[in-house]
SEMISE-820155 format. One record per residue (C-alpha): residue in three letters; z, y, x. Coordinates in nm, 2 decimals. Layout:
N
{"ALA", {Z, Y, X}},
...
This chain:
391
{"MET", {4.97, 10.25, -1.48}},
{"MET", {5.12, 10.04, -1.74}},
{"LYS", {4.78, 9.95, -1.84}},
{"LYS", {4.67, 9.81, -1.47}},
{"THR", {5.00, 9.57, -1.49}},
{"LEU", {4.94, 9.45, -1.83}},
{"ILE", {4.57, 9.36, -1.74}},
{"ALA", {4.68, 9.18, -1.39}},
{"SER", {4.94, 8.98, -1.63}},
{"ALA", {4.66, 8.90, -1.86}},
{"LEU", {4.42, 8.80, -1.58}},
{"LEU", {4.70, 8.60, -1.40}},
{"GLY", {4.76, 8.39, -1.70}},
{"LEU", {4.41, 8.34, -1.78}},
{"PHE", {4.41, 8.19, -1.45}},
{"ALA", {4.70, 8.00, -1.46}},
{"SER", {4.57, 7.81, -1.79}},
{"GLN", {4.23, 7.74, -1.63}},
{"THR", {4.38, 7.59, -1.33}},
{"ALA", {4.61, 7.40, -1.58}},
{"MET", {4.27, 7.29, -1.79}},
{"ALA", {4.09, 7.20, -1.43}},
{"SER", {4.39, 6.96, -1.30}},
{"ASP", {4.39, 6.78, -1.68}},
{"GLU", {4.04, 6.77, -1.63}},
{"THR", {4.02, 6.62, -1.30}},
{"ALA", {4.30, 6.36, -1.34}},
{"GLU", {4.09, 6.24, -1.68}},
{"LEU", {3.81, 6.23, -1.46}},
{"ARG", {4.00, 6.05, -1.20}},
{"LYS", {4.10, 5.80, -1.44}},
{"ILE", {3.72, 5.74, -1.57}},
{"ILE", {3.63, 5.70, -1.23}},
{"GLU", {3.89, 5.44, -1.18}},
{"GLN", {3.80, 5.25, -1.49}},
{"GLN", {3.43, 5.25, -1.41}},
{"GLN", {3.54, 5.15, -1.04}},
{"GLN", {3.74, 4.84, -1.25}},
{"VAL", {3.42, 4.73, -1.45}},
{"LEU", {3.21, 4.70, -1.16}},
{"LYS", {3.43, 4.53, -0.96}},
{"ASP", {3.45, 4.32, -1.25}},
{"LEU", {3.05, 4.28, -1.25}},
{"GLU", {3.06, 4.20, -0.90}},
{"LYS", {3.33, 3.94, -0.94}},
{"ARG", {3.08, 3.78, -1.24}},
{"LEU", {2.82, 3.80, -1.04}},
{"GLU", {2.94, 3.62, -0.75}},
{"GLU", {3.04, 3.36, -0.98}},
{"THR", {2.70, 3.32, -1.14}},
{"GLU", {2.57, 3.33, -0.84}},
{"LYS", {2.77, 3.04, -0.72}},
{"ARG", {2.72, 2.84, -1.05}},
{"VAL", {2.32, 2.92, -0.98}},
{"GLU", {2.35, 2.74, -0.62}},
{"GLN", {2.55, 2.48, -0.74}},
{"THR", {2.29, 2.39, -0.98}},
{"ALA", {2.03, 2.42, -0.75}},
{"ASP", {2.20, 2.18, -0.49}},
{"ALA", {2.25, 1.98, -0.78}},
{"THR", {1.88, 1.93, -0.88}},
{"GLU", {1.78, 1.93, -0.55}},
{"ALA", {1.97, 1.64, -0.45}},
{"ASN", {1.87, 1.47, -0.79}},
{"ALA", {1.50, 1.49, -0.72}},
{"SER", {1.56, 1.38, -0.39}},
{"ALA", {1.73, 1.10, -0.51}},
{"LYS", {1.43, 1.05, -0.79}},
{"SER", {1.15, 1.05, -0.49}},
{"ALA", {1.35, 0.84, -0.24}},
{"THR", {1.24, 0.56, -0.48}},
{"THR", {0.84, 0.47, -0.60}},
{"ILE", {0.69, 0.24, -0.80}},
{"GLY", {0.36, 0.17, -0.81}},
{"GLY", {0.09, -0.12, -0.89}},
{"TYR", {-0.25, -0.27, -0.96}},
{"GLY", {-0.44, -0.49, -1.18}},
{"GLU", {-0.78, -0.64, -1.24}},
{"LEU", {-0.94, -0.80, -1.52}},
{"HIS", {-1.27, -1.05, -1.43}},
{"TYR", {-1.56, -1.21, -1.67}},
{"ASN", {-1.73, -1.46, -1.49}},
{"ASN", {-2.06, -1.61, -1.58}},
{"ILE", {-2.18, -1.85, -1.32}},
{"ASP", {-2.44, -2.11, -1.38}},
{"ASN", {-2.40, -2.45, -1.16}},
{"ASN", {-2.77, -2.55, -1.10}},
{"ALA", {-2.67, -2.88, -0.97}},
{"ASP", {-2.42, -2.98, -1.21}},
{"SER", {-2.36, -2.79, -1.54}},
{"SER", {-2.05, -2.94, -1.60}},
{"LYS", {-1.92, -2.71, -1.37}},
{"ASP", {-2.06, -2.37, -1.54}},
{"LYS", {-1.77, -2.10, -1.50}},
{"THR", {-1.77, -1.88, -1.81}},
{"GLU", {-1.45, -1.73, -1.82}},
{"MET", {-1.19, -1.41, -1.92}},
{"ASP", {-0.91, -1.36, -1.68}},
{"PHE", {-0.65, -1.12, -1.61}},
{"HIS", {-0.67, -1.20, -1.26}},
{"ARG", {-0.39, -1.00, -1.10}},
{"PHE", {-0.10, -0.79, -1.22}},
{"VAL", {0.09, -0.63, -0.95}},
{"LEU", {0.39, -0.39, -0.94}},
{"PHE", {0.52, -0.20, -0.60}},
{"PHE", {0.88, -0.10, -0.56}},
{"GLY", {0.93, 0.10, -0.24}},
{"HIS", {1.31, 0.29, -0.12}},
{"GLU", {1.30, 0.54, 0.13}},
{"PHE", {1.65, 0.53, 0.29}},
{"THR", {1.60, 0.82, 0.56}},
{"ASN", {1.27, 0.97, 0.69}},
{"LYS", {1.27, 0.65, 0.96}},
{"THR", {1.41, 0.34, 0.78}},
{"ARG", {1.24, 0.23, 0.43}},
{"PHE", {1.19, -0.07, 0.23}},
{"PHE", {0.88, -0.17, 0.05}},
{"SER", {0.81, -0.44, -0.19}},
{"GLU", {0.49, -0.63, -0.39}},
{"LEU", {0.56, -0.83, -0.72}},
{"GLU", {0.26, -1.02, -0.87}},
{"LEU", {0.16, -1.23, -1.16}},
{"GLU", {-0.18, -1.43, -1.12}},
{"HIS", {-0.37, -1.52, -1.43}},
{"SER", {-0.17, -1.37, -1.70}},
{"LEU", {0.08, -1.68, -1.75}},
{"ALA", {0.27, -1.87, -1.52}},
{"GLY", {0.52, -2.17, -1.56}},
{"GLU", {0.48, -2.52, -1.64}},
{"GLY", {0.12, -2.63, -1.74}},
{"LYS", {0.02, -2.29, -1.65}},
{"LYS", {-0.27, -2.16, -1.44}},
{"GLY", {-0.08, -1.84, -1.31}},
{"GLU", {0.20, -1.79, -1.03}},
{"VAL", {0.47, -1.54, -0.99}},
{"GLU", {0.47, -1.39, -0.61}},
{"LEU", {0.64, -1.21, -0.43}},
{"GLU", {0.40, -1.09, -0.17}},
{"GLN", {0.60, -0.84, 0.03}},
{"ALA", {0.94, -0.76, 0.09}},
{"TYR", {1.02, -0.58, 0.42}},
{"ILE", {1.23, -0.31, 0.59}},
{"GLU", {1.05, -0.09, 0.82}},
{"HIS", {1.20, 0.15, 1.06}},
{"ASP", {1.03, 0.39, 1.31}},
{"PHE", {1.23, 0.37, 1.61}},
{"THR", {1.00, 0.66, 1.75}},
{"ASP", {0.65, 0.83, 1.65}},
{"ALA", {0.46, 0.56, 1.84}},
{"ILE", {0.68, 0.26, 1.78}},
{"THR", {0.75, 0.10, 1.41}},
{"ALA", {0.89, -0.24, 1.32}},
{"LYS", {0.97, -0.42, 1.01}},
{"ALA", {1.16, -0.76, 0.91}},
{"GLY", {1.12, -0.94, 0.63}},
{"LEU", {0.77, -1.08, 0.41}},
{"PHE", {0.49, -0.86, 0.49}},
{"LEU", {0.09, -0.92, 0.51}},
{"MET", {-0.08, -1.05, 0.83}},
{"PRO", {-0.26, -0.79, 1.03}},
{"VAL", {-0.57, -1.01, 0.99}},
{"GLY", {-0.94, -0.86, 0.85}},
{"ILE", {-1.01, -0.63, 0.63}},
{"ILE", {-0.90, -0.71, 0.31}},
{"ASN", {-0.59, -0.87, 0.36}},
{"GLU", {-0.38, -0.57, 0.41}},
{"THR", {-0.62, -0.35, 0.18}},
{"HIS", {-0.71, -0.52, -0.13}},
{"GLU", {-0.66, -0.26, -0.40}},
{"PRO", {-0.95, -0.34, -0.65}},
{"ASN", {-1.06, 0.03, -0.60}},
{"THR", {-1.08, -0.02, -0.25}},
{"PHE", {-1.38, -0.27, -0.25}},
{"TYR", {-1.69, -0.34, -0.35}},
{"GLY", {-1.74, -0.65, -0.58}},
{"VAL", {-1.58, -0.80, -0.86}},
{"GLU", {-1.44, -1.09, -0.65}},
{"ARG", {-1.30, -1.04, -0.29}},
{"ASN", {-1.54, -1.18, -0.04}},
{"PRO", {-1.56, -1.57, -0.01}},
{"VAL", {-1.51, -1.52, 0.42}},
{"GLU", {-1.19, -1.39, 0.38}},
{"SER", {-1.06, -1.61, 0.12}},
{"ASN", {-1.14, -1.91, 0.29}},
{"ILE", {-1.15, -1.87, 0.63}},
{"VAL", {-0.91, -1.56, 0.65}},
{"PRO", {-0.69, -1.74, 0.37}},
{"SER", {-0.63, -1.33, 0.18}},
{"THR", {-0.42, -1.26, 0.06}},
{"TRP", {-0.19, -1.40, 0.32}},
{"TRP", {0.17, -1.32, 0.39}},
{"GLU", {0.45, -1.45, 0.61}},
{"GLY", {0.82, -1.41, 0.70}},
{"GLY", {0.92, -1.27, 1.02}},
{"LEU", {0.91, -0.96, 1.26}},
{"ALA", {0.62, -0.72, 1.36}},
{"VAL", {0.60, -0.41, 1.56}},
{"ASN", {0.32, -0.15, 1.53}},
{"LEU", {0.23, 0.08, 1.87}},
{"LYS", {0.07, 0.40, 1.85}},
{"ALA", {-0.05, 0.37, 2.22}},
{"ALA", {-0.27, 0.67, 2.20}},
{"PRO", {-0.48, 0.83, 1.93}},
{"GLY", {-0.66, 0.63, 1.71}},
{"LEU", {-0.53, 0.31, 1.93}},
{"ALA", {-0.27, 0.10, 1.76}},
{"PHE", {-0.17, -0.25, 1.88}},
{"ASP", {0.03, -0.48, 1.64}},
{"ALA", {0.25, -0.83, 1.72}},
{"ALA", {0.43, -1.05, 1.52}},
{"ILE", {0.62, -1.35, 1.51}},
{"THR", {0.60, -1.53, 1.19}},
{"SER", {0.65, -1.85, 0.96}},
{"GLY", {0.27, -2.04, 0.99}},
{"LEU", {0.09, -2.22, 0.79}},
{"LYS", {0.13, -2.60, 0.71}},
{"VAL", {-0.18, -2.78, 0.62}},
{"LYS", {-0.26, -3.08, 0.42}},
{"ASP", {-0.43, -3.39, 0.50}},
{"ASP", {-0.75, -3.19, 0.42}},
{"TYR", {-0.68, -2.94, 0.68}},
{"ASN", {-0.76, -2.65, 0.43}},
{"VAL", {-0.61, -2.33, 0.59}},
{"ARG", {-0.62, -2.19, 0.28}},
{"SER", {-0.42, -2.42, 0.11}},
{"GLY", {-0.19, -2.47, 0.37}},
{"ARG", {-0.01, -2.13, 0.31}},
{"GLN", {0.33, -2.16, 0.24}},
{"LYS", {0.41, -1.84, 0.07}},
{"VAL", {0.77, -1.84, 0.25}},
{"SER", {0.88, -2.07, -0.02}},
{"ASN", {1.13, -2.30, 0.18}},
{"ALA", {0.86, -2.24, 0.43}},
{"ASN", {0.89, -2.52, 0.70}},
{"ALA", {0.92, -2.30, 1.02}},
{"ASP", {0.92, -2.58, 1.27}},
{"ALA", {0.61, -2.41, 1.44}},
{"LEU", {0.59, -2.05, 1.42}},
{"ALA", {0.29, -1.85, 1.46}},
{"TYR", {0.21, -1.60, 1.71}},
{"THR", {-0.02, -1.28, 1.58}},
{"GLY", {-0.17, -1.00, 1.81}},
{"ARG", {-0.42, -0.69, 1.70}},
{"VAL", {-0.54, -0.45, 1.86}},
{"LYS", {-0.73, -0.14, 1.63}},
{"TYR", {-0.93, 0.14, 1.73}},
{"THR", {-1.00, 0.43, 1.48}},
{"GLY", {-1.05, 0.69, 1.75}},
{"ILE", {-1.40, 0.82, 1.62}},
{"ALA", {-1.44, 0.98, 1.24}},
{"GLY", {-1.55, 0.70, 0.97}},
{"LEU", {-1.53, 0.41, 1.27}},
{"GLU", {-1.28, 0.14, 1.29}},
{"LEU", {-1.31, -0.16, 1.52}},
{"ALA", {-1.03, -0.45, 1.49}},
{"ALA", {-0.98, -0.79, 1.67}},
{"SER", {-0.68, -1.00, 1.58}},
{"ALA", {-0.58, -1.36, 1.73}},
{"GLN", {-0.29, -1.60, 1.59}},
{"TYR", {-0.14, -1.91, 1.74}},
{"GLN", {0.04, -2.17, 1.60}},
{"SER", {0.15, -2.48, 1.83}},
{"ASP", {0.13, -2.75, 1.50}},
{"LEU", {-0.08, -2.63, 1.18}},
{"THR", {0.11, -2.95, 1.04}},
{"GLN", {0.48, -2.82, 1.12}},
{"GLY", {0.58, -3.20, 1.23}},
{"LYS", {0.41, -3.40, 0.96}},
{"ASP", {0.52, -3.77, 1.01}},
{"GLY", {0.25, -4.00, 1.16}},
{"VAL", {0.04, -3.74, 1.22}},
{"ASP", {-0.06, -3.62, 1.61}},
{"GLU", {0.01, -3.21, 1.65}},
{"ALA", {-0.25, -2.97, 1.57}},
{"SER", {-0.24, -2.65, 1.77}},
{"ALA", {-0.45, -2.40, 1.61}},
{"THR", {-0.62, -2.07, 1.70}},
{"LEU", {-0.75, -1.80, 1.48}},
{"LEU", {-0.99, -1.52, 1.60}},
{"GLU", {-1.08, -1.26, 1.40}},
{"ALA", {-1.29, -0.93, 1.46}},
{"HIS", {-1.44, -0.66, 1.26}},
{"GLY", {-1.63, -0.30, 1.25}},
{"ILE", {-1.65, -0.08, 0.98}},
{"TYR", {-1.88, 0.27, 1.02}},
{"SER", {-1.91, 0.55, 0.74}},
{"ILE", {-2.15, 0.81, 0.80}},
{"GLY", {-2.17, 1.04, 0.42}},
{"GLY", {-2.21, 0.82, 0.15}},
{"PHE", {-2.32, 0.53, 0.36}},
{"THR", {-2.06, 0.25, 0.49}},
{"ILE", {-2.12, -0.09, 0.64}},
{"LYS", {-1.88, -0.36, 0.68}},
{"ALA", {-1.92, -0.66, 0.92}},
{"LEU", {-1.69, -0.92, 0.97}},
{"TYR", {-1.64, -1.26, 1.17}},
{"ALA", {-1.35, -1.51, 1.19}},
{"GLN", {-1.31, -1.86, 1.31}},
{"TRP", {-1.05, -2.11, 1.34}},
{"ASN", {-1.05, -2.39, 1.67}},
{"ILE", {-0.80, -2.67, 1.56}},
{"ASP", {-0.69, -2.95, 1.84}},
{"GLY", {-0.57, -3.24, 1.65}},
{"ALA", {-0.79, -3.58, 1.61}},
{"GLU", {-0.74, -3.62, 1.24}},
{"ALA", {-0.93, -3.27, 1.19}},
{"GLU", {-1.17, -3.35, 1.41}},
{"LEU", {-1.23, -3.65, 1.24}},
{"LEU", {-1.29, -3.44, 0.92}},
{"GLY", {-1.49, -3.21, 1.08}},
{"ARG", {-1.24, -2.94, 1.03}},
{"ASP", {-1.13, -2.87, 1.41}},
{"SER", {-1.36, -2.59, 1.37}},
{"GLN", {-1.41, -2.37, 1.04}},
{"LYS", {-1.57, -2.02, 1.04}},
{"GLY", {-1.74, -1.80, 0.88}},
{"TRP", {-1.92, -1.41, 0.85}},
{"TYR", {-2.02, -1.13, 0.64}},
{"ILE", {-2.22, -0.79, 0.64}},
{"GLU", {-2.20, -0.52, 0.40}},
{"PRO", {-2.37, -0.22, 0.35}},
{"SER", {-2.29, 0.03, 0.07}},
{"TYR", {-2.38, 0.38, -0.06}},
{"ARG", {-2.15, 0.60, -0.26}},
{"PHE", {-2.38, 0.88, -0.44}},
{"ASN", {-2.07, 1.10, -0.58}},
{"ASP", {-1.72, 1.05, -0.64}},
{"SER", {-1.85, 0.84, -0.95}},
{"PHE", {-2.07, 0.61, -0.84}},
{"GLY", {-2.16, 0.33, -0.58}},
{"ILE", {-2.39, 0.04, -0.50}},
{"PHE", {-2.36, -0.26, -0.23}},
{"ALA", {-2.52, -0.59, -0.12}},
{"ARG", {-2.35, -0.84, 0.08}},
{"TYR", {-2.41, -1.17, 0.29}},
{"ASN", {-2.16, -1.43, 0.32}},
{"GLU", {-2.17, -1.75, 0.52}},
{"TRP", {-1.86, -1.93, 0.60}},
{"ASP", {-1.83, -2.33, 0.66}},
{"ASN", {-1.46, -2.53, 0.62}},
{"GLU", {-1.60, -2.82, 0.83}},
{"ALA", {-1.83, -2.66, 1.09}},
{"GLY", {-1.70, -2.94, 1.33}},
{"ASN", {-1.91, -3.20, 1.15}},
{"ASP", {-2.27, -3.26, 1.20}},
{"ALA", {-2.38, -3.21, 0.84}},
{"ASP", {-2.47, -2.86, 0.69}},
{"THR", {-2.19, -2.80, 0.50}},
{"THR", {-2.25, -2.40, 0.54}},
{"LYS", {-2.21, -2.22, 0.19}},
{"LYS", {-2.41, -1.90, 0.16}},
{"LEU", {-2.34, -1.61, -0.11}},
{"THR", {-2.53, -1.28, -0.15}},
{"SER", {-2.42, -1.04, -0.40}},
{"VAL", {-2.54, -0.71, -0.53}},
{"GLY", {-2.39, -0.45, -0.75}},
{"ILE", {-2.24, -0.16, -0.86}},
{"ASN", {-1.91, 0.03, -0.89}},
{"TYR", {-1.85, 0.32, -1.12}},
{"TRP", {-1.48, 0.49, -1.04}},
{"LEU", {-1.37, 0.65, -1.40}},
{"HIS", {-1.10, 0.81, -1.14}},
{"GLU", {-1.03, 0.77, -0.81}},
{"ASN", {-0.77, 0.51, -0.88}},
{"VAL", {-0.99, 0.34, -1.20}},
{"VAL", {-1.29, 0.10, -1.14}},
{"PHE", {-1.54, -0.05, -1.33}},
{"LYS", {-1.76, -0.30, -1.13}},
{"ALA", {-2.08, -0.54, -1.24}},
{"ASP", {-2.24, -0.77, -0.97}},
{"TYR", {-2.47, -1.01, -0.97}},
{"GLU", {-2.44, -1.34, -0.68}},
{"LYS", {-2.65, -1.62, -0.56}},
{"GLN", {-2.48, -1.91, -0.40}},
{"SER", {-2.71, -2.13, -0.17}},
{"GLY", {-2.69, -2.40, 0.12}},
{"ALA", {-2.37, -2.67, 0.05}},
{"LEU", {-2.37, -2.47, -0.33}},
{"ASP", {-2.65, -2.38, -0.57}},
{"SER", {-2.56, -2.15, -0.84}},
{"ASP", {-2.58, -1.78, -0.95}},
{"GLY", {-2.44, -1.56, -1.22}},
{"PHE", {-2.29, -1.23, -1.26}},
{"ASN", {-1.94, -1.10, -1.30}},
{"LEU", {-1.77, -0.77, -1.44}},
{"GLY", {-1.46, -0.64, -1.38}},
{"VAL", {-1.24, -0.35, -1.44}},
{"GLY", {-0.94, -0.27, -1.19}},
{"TYR", {-0.67, 0.04, -1.15}},
{"GLN", {-0.42, 0.14, -0.93}},
{"PHE", {-0.14, 0.37, -0.96}},
């Protein structure tokens, strides 16, 4: 009996000691778990702080990138070499190298609807007293989208007339020099100050309307020399310009422009008013590598002095077929006729035939070469070389 009692006491003692040990281990395990939970909380807190910093950095980076992309810089330039023999008067031969244009674009997008654009140009490399070059502000305007179909701009901008006037970067056209019709009849590059509205009436159909400063011709009624370039421009007689353009068929552009100005002399003393109307129409069609361009433009000037000079009518036209073999090579031919004295009885028509090649080293870098022959009121021939770029 005593043995059984001793055994029972020993078992009870062993059980009690095991229970105490288990209790101590449980307490220690709880303590470890609590420590691990605290570590996890600390890690979660640090992770949240890290994620917050990452988000802040991302927001700052995005804001900075947005601010940088809102302002843009671009430009273009072209160097020309001309070697032209005047067959009627050798003293008028032309052999020269000229960095004709160096242009910088600056733009800024205030919102996705409101933007600013400008174009600053240095012509003929040097400008100043006794120099042949000029520094010119060719564009500086604010543009705003009122709707998806209506956009308006105010400031100094290029006139919506012709092919070259609004798009004249050297990599966008054939020939070293710009065509003479869009230099002497449409006086490109031609800009004025004022207001303009563009209406996208339907897919491929757009209308432009502008009220701007106008030309102020000198005694010779030469429209090109009448550009005031918005430099303290006399605005007694404003100009009203409209254009319709259709591009609804792939590869086709058809456009017609008209401008009216009540007095081309801007109220010059001792000179009768000379109202003037410019009419211009052009077409461009491309299929595969082949493109053909054609343009006609005419001024009608109602003034006694202009009529005496034969400059009451000034007109010109050209046609230009071209073929681009690939991304690098293209060839063209162009025939031009123009007459700034078409109102007289004499044969004063000038004619120019050009043929040449463009080589695009890059889509925005082009090398050009062409041969030209002038006839009619002119008699000369020669060749031109050029390099141009845009970025």
